[in-house]
C-alpha positions in Angstrom: 50.1 -22.4 19.7 47.2 -24.4 18.3 44.7 -21.7 19.2 46.9 -19.0 17.6 47.0 -21.0 14.4 43.2 -21.4 14.4 42.7 -17.7 15.0 45.1 -16.8 12.1 43.2 -19.3 9.9 39.8 -17.7 10.7 41.2 -14.2 10.1 42.5 -15.4 6.7 39.2 -17.0 5.7 37.3 -13.9 6.7 39.6 -11.7 4.6 39.3 -14.1 1.7 35.5 -14.1 1.9 35.5 -10.3 2.2 37.6 -10.0 -0.9 35.6 -12.6 -2.7 32.4 -10.7 -2.1 33.9 -7.5 -3.3 32.3 -6.4 -6.6 29.5 -8.9 -6.4 25.9 -8.0 -7.0 22.5 -9.7 -7.0 21.0 -11.2 -10.1 18.0 -13.3 -11.1 19.1 -16.2 -13.3 16.3 -17.6 -15.5 16.3 -21.1 -16.9 15.0 -22.3 -20.3 13.0 -25.2 -18.9 12.6 -27.5 -15.8 14.3 -30.6 -17.1 15.4 -32.7 -14.2 12.9 -31.6 -11.6 11.9 -34.6 -9.4 8.3 -33.3 -9.1 5.3 -33.8 -11.3 1.9 -32.1 -11.6 0.3 -35.5 -11.0 1.8 -35.7 -7.5 1.7 -32.1 -6.2 1.7 -33.0 -2.5 5.5 -33.1 -2.7 5.6 -29.3 -3.1 2.1 -28.0 -2.2 0.3 -28.3 1.1 -3.1 -29.9 1.6 -4.6 -26.4 2.2 -3.1 -25.1 -1.0 -4.6 -28.0 -3.0 -8.0 -27.5 -1.3 -8.0 -23.8 -2.2 -7.1 -24.6 -5.8 -9.9 -27.2 -6.0 -12.4 -24.7 -4.7 -11.3 -22.2 -7.3 -11.2 -24.9 -10.0 -7.5 -24.3 -10.6 -5.2 -27.1 -11.8 -1.6 -27.6 -10.9 0.4 -26.8 -14.0 4.1 -27.0 -15.1 4.6 -23.4 -13.9 4.0 -24.6 -10.4 6.9 -27.2 -10.5 10.0 -26.2 -8.5 13.1 -25.3 -10.5 15.5 -28.1 -11.7 18.0 -29.0 -9.0 20.4 -30.0 -11.8 20.5 -26.3 -13.0 20.8 -25.0 -9.4 23.6 -27.4 -8.6 25.4 -26.4 -11.8 25.6 -22.8 -10.5 26.7 -24.0 -7.0 29.5 -25.9 -8.7 30.7 -22.5 -10.0 30.8 -21.4 -6.3 27.8 -19.1 -6.8 25.6 -18.9 -3.7 21.9 -19.5 -4.5 19.5 -17.7 -2.1 16.0 -18.1 -3.4 14.1 -19.7 -6.3 11.0 -18.9 -8.2 8.8 -21.7 -9.5 6.5 -19.3 -11.4 9.3 -17.5 -13.2 11.7 -20.5 -13.3 14.6 -18.6 -11.9 16.9 -18.3 -8.9 18.3 -15.4 -7.0 22.1 -15.4 -6.8 25.1 -13.3 -6.0 28.1 -13.1 -8.4 30.8 -11.0 -9.8 31.5 -10.1 -13.5 33.6 -13.2 -14.1 30.9 -15.5 -12.8 28.3 -13.6 -14.7 30.1 -14.4 -17.9 30.4 -18.0 -17.0 26.7 -18.3 -16.2 25.5 -16.5 -19.3 27.3 -19.1 -21.4 25.4 -22.0 -19.9 23.0 -23.6 -22.4 20.1 -23.9 -20.0 20.2 -20.2 -18.9 17.6 -18.1 -20.8 18.7 -14.7 -19.4 20.0 -12.9 -16.4 18.6 -9.7 -14.7 20.5 -7.4 -12.4 18.2 -6.8 -9.4 20.3 -5.1 -6.7 23.9 -4.1 -5.8 25.8 -5.6 -3.0 25.4 -8.6 -0.7 21.9 -9.9 0.1 22.3 -10.7 3.7 22.7 -7.1 4.9 21.2 -5.3 7.9 17.8 -4.1 7.0 18.1 -0.3 6.9 15.8 1.0 4.2 12.4 2.5 4.4 9.8 0.7 2.4 8.2 1.7 -0.8 5.1 2.7 1.2 7.1 5.6 2.8 7.6 7.4 -0.5 4.6 9.6 0.2 1.9 10.3 2.8 2.5 8.1 5.8 2.4 10.8 8.5 1.5 10.1 12.1 -1.8 11.9 12.9 -2.4 13.7 16.1 -5.9 12.4 16.5 -8.1 9.8 14.7 -11.4 8.1 14.8 -12.7 6.1 17.7 -12.1 2.4 17.4 -15.8 1.6 17.0 -16.1 4.2 14.2 -13.2 2.5 12.5 -15.2 -0.8 12.5 -18.5 1.0 11.5 -16.8 2.4 8.4 -17.1 -1.0 6.7 -19.8 -2.5 8.9 -17.3 -4.7 10.7 -19.1 -4.3 13.9 -21.9 -6.4 12.4 -19.3 -9.1 11.7 -18.4 -9.2 15.3 -22.0 -9.1 16.4 -22.5 -12.3 14.4 -19.5 -14.0 16.0 -17.4 -13.6 12.9 -13.8 -12.6 13.5 -11.7 -14.6 11.0 -11.8 -18.2 12.3 -10.5 -20.7 9.8 -9.1 -18.1 7.3 -5.4 -17.9 6.6 -3.9 -14.5 5.8 -0.4 -13.4 4.7 0.9 -9.9 5.4 3.8 -8.7 3.2 5.6 -5.7 4.7 8.9 -4.3 6.1 8.9 -5.9 9.6 7.0 -6.8 12.7 9.1 -5.5 15.6 8.0 -6.4 19.1 5.2 -8.7 17.9 6.1 -11.3 20.5 5.9 -8.9 23.4 2.7 -6.8 22.8 -0.3 -7.7 24.8 -2.7 -6.7 22.0 -1.2 -9.5 19.8 -0.5 -12.1 22.5 -3.4 -14.2 21.4 -1.7 -15.0 18.1 0.9 -17.0 20.1 -1.4 -18.3 22.9 -3.9 -19.6 20.3 -1.3 -20.7 17.8 -2.5 -18.3 15.1 0.8 -17.7 13.4 0.8 -19.9 10.4 4.2 -19.0 9.1 6.9 -16.4 9.3 9.9 -15.6 7.0 12.2 -12.7 6.3 13.1 -12.7 2.6 15.8 -10.1 3.3 17.8 -12.0 5.9 16.6 -15.5 4.8 15.5 -16.3 8.4 12.2 -16.9 10.1 12.8 -13.9 12.5 10.6 -11.0 11.4 11.3 -8.8 14.4 13.9 -6.7 12.7 13.5 -3.2 14.1 10.9 -2.1 11.6 7.3 -1.5 12.5 5.1 -0.7 9.5 4.1 -4.3 9.1 3.3 -4.5 12.8 1.0 -1.5 12.5 -0.7 -2.9 9.4 -1.2 -6.2 11.2 -2.7 -4.6 14.2 -5.6 -3.1 12.2 -6.7 -6.7 11.4 -5.4 -8.8 14.3 -5.3 -6.7 17.5 -7.5 -8.0 20.3 -8.1 -5.5 23.0 -11.0 -3.3 24.2 -9.1 -0.2 23.1 -8.5 -1.6 19.6 -10.7 -4.5 18.5 -9.0 -5.7 15.3 -11.3 -6.6 12.4 -10.2 -10.3 12.2 -8.3 -11.3 15.4 -9.2 -15.0 15.1 -7.7 -15.5 11.6 -4.4 -17.3 11.2 -1.6 -15.1 9.9 1.7 -15.6 8.0 4.1 -12.7 8.3 6.6 -12.1 5.5 9.3 -9.4 5.3 9.9 -8.4 1.7 11.3 -4.8 1.9 15.1 -4.5 1.7 17.8 -1.8 2.0 17.3 0.9 -0.7 14.8 0.8 -3.6 15.7 -1.9 -6.1 13.9 -4.5 -8.1 14.9 -7.1 -5.6 11.9 -6.0 -3.6 9.6 -7.1 -6.4 11.2 -10.5 -6.5 11.0 -10.8 -2.7 7.2 -10.1 -3.2 7.2 -12.9 -5.8 9.0 -15.4 -3.4 6.6 -14.5 -0.6 3.6 -15.0 -2.9 4.9 -18.5 -3.9 5.4 -19.4 -0.3 1.9 -18.1 0.6 0.5 -20.3 -2.2 2.4 -23.4 -1.0 1.4 -22.8 2.6 -2.3 -22.5 1.7 -3.0 -18.8 2.3 -6.5 -17.5 1.4 -5.8 -13.8 1.4 -2.7 -11.6 0.9 -2.6 -8.1 2.4 0.2 -6.0 0.8 0.6 -2.4 1.8 3.4 -1.9 -0.7 3.8 -0.4 -4.1 6.6 0.0 -6.7 7.2 2.6 -9.4 10.5 4.5 -9.1 13.8 2.8 -8.0 17.2 4.1 -6.9 18.6 2.7 -10.1 16.8 4.6 -12.9 17.2 1.7 -15.3 14.8 -0.3 -13.1 12.1 2.4 -12.8 8.7 2.1 -14.5 6.7 4.6 -16.5 3.1 5.4 -16.0 2.3 3.4 -19.1 3.7 0.3 -17.3 0.8 0.4 -14.8 -1.3 -1.7 -17.2 -2.0 -4.7 -15.0 0.5 -6.9 -16.7 4.0 -5.4 -17.1 5.8 -5.0 -13.7 7.4 -8.0 -12.0 5.3 -7.6 -8.9 2.0 -7.3 -10.9 2.8 -10.5 -12.7 3.5 -12.2 -9.3 0.1 -10.8 -8.0 -1.7 -12.1 -11.1 -0.2 -15.6 -10.7 -1.2 -15.6 -7.0 -4.8 -14.5 -7.9 -5.0 -17.2 -10.6 -4.3 -19.8 -7.9 -7.3 -18.7 -5.9 -5.7 -16.2 -3.5 -7.5 -12.9 -3.0 -4.8 -10.2 -3.2 -5.6 -6.9 -1.4 -3.1 -4.1 -2.0 -2.9 -0.4 -1.2 -3.6 1.8 -4.2 -0.7 4.1 -3.2 0.0 7.5 -1.7 1.0 9.4 -4.8 -2.0 11.6 -5.2 0.0 14.8 -4.3 3.0 13.9 -6.4 3.9 14.1 -10.1 3.1 10.4 -10.2 -0.6 10.4 -9.4 -1.6 6.9 -10.6 -2.0 3.7 -8.6 1.2 1.8 -8.0 2.1 -1.8 -8.9 0.7 -4.3 -8.1 -2.5 -2.3 -7.4 -2.8 -1.8 -11.2 -3.7 -5.5 -11.7 -7.2 -6.4 -12.8 -7.1 -9.3 -10.4 -6.0 -7.3 -7.3 -8.4 -5.5 -5.0 -6.8 -2.0 -4.9 -7.8 0.1 -1.9 -7.8 3.9 -1.7 -8.1 6.2 1.4 -10.8 8.4 2.7 -11.0 10.7 5.7 -13.6 10.3 8.5 -16.1 12.5 6.5 -15.9 9.9 3.8 -14.1 12.2 1.4 -11.0 11.2 -0.6 -7.6 11.8 1.1 -5.5 14.2 -0.9 -2.7 11.7 -1.1 -4.7 8.7 -2.2 -3.5 7.6 -5.7 -5.8 8.3 -8.6 -6.9 5.5 -10.8 -8.2 4.9 -14.3 -11.0 3.5 -16.3 -10.2 1.1 -19.1 -12.2 -1.8 -20.7 -12.8 -4.4 -17.9 -10.2 -2.6 -15.8 -11.2 -0.1 -13.2 -9.0 1.4 -10.5 -9.0 1.8 -7.6 -11.5 -0.9 -6.7 -12.7 0.4 -3.3 -11.8 2.8 -0.5 -11.8 2.9 3.2 -10.6 5.0 6.2 -7.0 6.1 5.6 -6.6 9.2 7.8 -6.3 8.9 11.6 -6.5 5.1 11.6 -5.9 3.7 15.1 -3.3 1.0 15.4 -0.6 -0.4 17.8 3.0 0.8 17.9 6.0 -1.3 18.8 5.9 0.2 22.3 2.4 -1.1 22.9 0.9 2.4 22.6 -2.1 3.3 20.4 -1.3 5.7 17.7 -3.1 7.2 14.7 -1.6 7.2 11.2 -2.5 8.1 7.6 -2.0 6.2 4.4 -3.6 3.7 2.0 -1.3 1.2 3.9 -4.0 1.3 6.6 -7.1 1.4 4.5 -6.0 -1.9 2.8 -5.9 -4.1 5.9 -9.4 -2.9 6.8 -10.7 -4.2 3.5 -8.7 -7.4 4.0 -10.4 -7.8 7.4 -13.8 -7.4 5.6 -12.7 -10.1 3.1 -11.6 -12.4 6.0 -15.0 -12.1 7.6 -16.9 -12.9 4.4 -14.6 -15.8 3.7 -15.3 -17.2 7.1 -19.1 -16.8 6.7 -19.1 -18.2 3.2 -16.1 -20.5 2.9 -17.2 -21.9 -0.5 -16.8 -18.5 -2.2 -14.0 -18.4 -4.8 -11.5 -15.6 -4.7 -13.1 -14.0 -7.8 -16.5 -14.1 -6.2 -15.2 -12.6 -3.0 -13.5 -9.8 -4.9 -16.6 -9.0 -6.9 -19.0 -9.1 -3.9 -16.7 -6.6 -2.1 -16.6 -4.3 -5.1 -20.4 -4.5 -5.7 -21.1 -3.8 -2.0 -19.4 -0.3 -2.4 -21.3 2.9 -1.9 -20.6 3.9 -5.5 -21.2 0.6 -7.1 -23.7 2.1 -9.6 -21.4 5.0 -10.5 -17.8 4.2 -9.7 -15.1 6.9 -10.3 -11.3 7.0 -10.7 -10.7 8.4 -7.2 -12.9 6.2 -4.9 -13.6 3.3 -7.3 -16.7 1.5 -6.2 -16.7 3.3 -2.9 -16.8 2.1 0.6 -17.5 -1.7 0.8 -19.9 -3.1 3.5 -19.9 -6.4 5.2 -23.7 -6.2 5.5 -24.4 -5.4 1.9 -22.0 -8.0 0.6 -23.5 -10.6 3.0 -27.0 -9.8 1.8 -26.0 -10.2 -1.8 -24.3 -13.5 -1.2 -27.3 -14.9 0.7 -29.7 -13.7 -2.0 -27.6 -15.4 -4.7 -27.4 -18.6 -2.7 -31.3 -18.7 -2.4 -31.5 -18.5 -6.2 -29.1 -21.4 -6.6 -30.9 -23.8 -4.3 -34.5 -24.8 -5.2 -35.0 -27.6 -2.6 -35.9 -25.2 0.2 -35.7 -21.5 1.2 -35.3 -19.9 4.6 -36.3 -16.4 5.4 -35.9 -13.8 6.6 -32.1 -14.3 6.4 -30.7 -12.5 8.3 -33.3 -13.3 10.9 -34.9 -10.1 12.2 -38.0 -11.2 14.1 -36.7 -14.3 16.0 -38.7 -16.7 13.7 -37.1 -18.5 10.7 -39.6 -19.8 8.2 -38.5 -22.7 6.0 -40.4 -23.4 2.8 -39.9 -26.7 1.0 -40.1 -26.9 -2.8 -42.5 -29.2 -4.7 -39.7 -31.6 -5.7 -39.9 -32.9 -2.1 -43.7 -33.7 -2.1 -44.5 -36.9 -0.4 -41.0 -37.4 1.0 -39.9 -37.6 4.6 -37.4 -34.9 5.6 -35.5 -33.8 8.6 -34.4 -30.2 9.5 -31.5 -29.6 11.8 -30.4 -26.2 13.1 -26.8 -26.1 14.3 -24.7 -23.4 15.9 -21.4 -22.4 14.2 -19.6 -24.2 17.1 -21.3 -27.5 16.2 -24.1 -27.6 18.8 -27.4 -29.1 17.6 -30.1 -26.5 18.6 -33.3 -27.9 17.0 -34.4 -30.9 15.1 -37.7 -31.3 13.2 -39.0 -34.3 11.3 -41.8 -34.1 8.6 -42.9 -37.6 7.5 -44.8 -36.5 4.4 -44.3 -33.2 2.7 -47.6 -31.6 1.5 -47.9 -28.8 -1.2 -46.7 -25.4 -0.1 -45.3 -26.9 3.1 -43.4 -24.7 5.5 -41.8 -25.2 8.9 -41.2 -22.4 11.5 -38.2 -22.4 13.8 -38.0 -20.2 16.9 -34.7 -18.4 17.4 -35.9 -16.0 20.1 -33.6 -17.4 22.8 -30.6 -17.9 20.6 -27.8 -15.4 20.5 -26.8 -13.4 17.4 -24.4 -15.2 15.2 -24.0 -17.7 12.3 -26.1 -20.9 12.2 -26.3 -23.8 9.8 -29.6 -25.1 8.6 -29.4 -28.7 7.3 -32.1 -30.4 5.2 -31.9 -34.2 5.2 -33.8 -36.3 2.6 -33.6 -39.9 1.4 -31.3 -38.7 -1.5 -28.9 -36.7 0.6 -28.6 -33.4 2.5 -28.0 -29.8 1.8 -27.0 -26.9 4.1 -27.7 -23.2 4.2 -26.0 -20.5 6.4 -28.4 -18.5 8.5 -27.5 -15.2 10.1 -29.2 -13.8 13.2 
């Protein structure tokens, strides 16, 4: 009897909830201010990680009021109206809710509500059924593709690996549709064995589970993170955060999911965001954008990308696959001045027909760079190697290049990193609106960075760097005359290789270090004087 009553009660509650949800849609509710937030910019450790604050410090970025979480007083006021709150945005000072027309009217009358935006129909916690925005155009599976080594050679990533650089210490977020079978694939097993998953979250289901039946994100990730002889990923030793942002249908909610993911990436301490997504036309025509909106400032997702970049995160985004359609321009957020937009080439280094075209405006050139986007080798959810086309897969290659440069030169700001990648392109002297600055190169970017660092430090110089003849010559500047100095050469793993002491520096003094028996890789050369020490990175 008791069980029968409980069963009837459960059925009644389910029917009640079903009726209550009928007619409800998703909205962003934006507040006028952040009155009542318990957080302050003076004590950011309550809402930002140590990594996030360190990244901001490196990029000379202050914590501002926009970074403060939304007011719990305002959030609780909506909950008191029995309105479920699903996500919040610090940067836009708003929350994602679900409500019917009656609740909408009640909320719109609240004095602290600035405005409300309809973002998607129906309930938010639905089974993920939609194709992503990336699938609007050319994402065909190719029958054949390039060999995995050629895939690396395209951007000189094989030189990264020869130097022992594969992403160690760099944190990368991947925004996509899903990462099915990631826990079972041998090519990605090292991410779990070596504890290289920094974070996961599904902004569609509001769970940490990102294995949701969709595989585009998995394939994108494998270009960077796979670790096998058949497919050496560009940066398998980086730490990855995996975020699902693509939902059922095409609605503006996906842009807000991108925003929520960017804020989470910022808080976690991510260095680089790879996004193989783009937004232009939606299922609801009132949400769609015009070509004139691709101005680097207007769309929701571009604003989110700009804020992420302003906080020291390098954002790498596919330029888009619209080159064969009526909409030929790059797609948001690739239109942002602060985003590294990546187009696609074939193996002959010619533009793919589908790669989105760009534009040239004052201080605003798109796309930024290009890489291989036809016949890219990657891992499927079955563990098989497949080849696929799209700017979705040229973007992670450039992200991998950025990861390597960030590991080799960790003190680079995100702006410096983006500019070095652009200037390393094959068309850097004559960029165009199809290939941008051309194909970037790890070697050319590295050489430019090393050259610039030599100019900045007058205490001593070391050359050739990279070392090409097994001997490194260190020349000491005249400001060290008469001083006692020590030189230490360390491996990237922290092993002291050589130590030399000079008790009195003479004019035009130089010291030669033999690296003949040392393997290729990254080394640290440390100069110690009575007033302190300075360190240079040496490449062999």
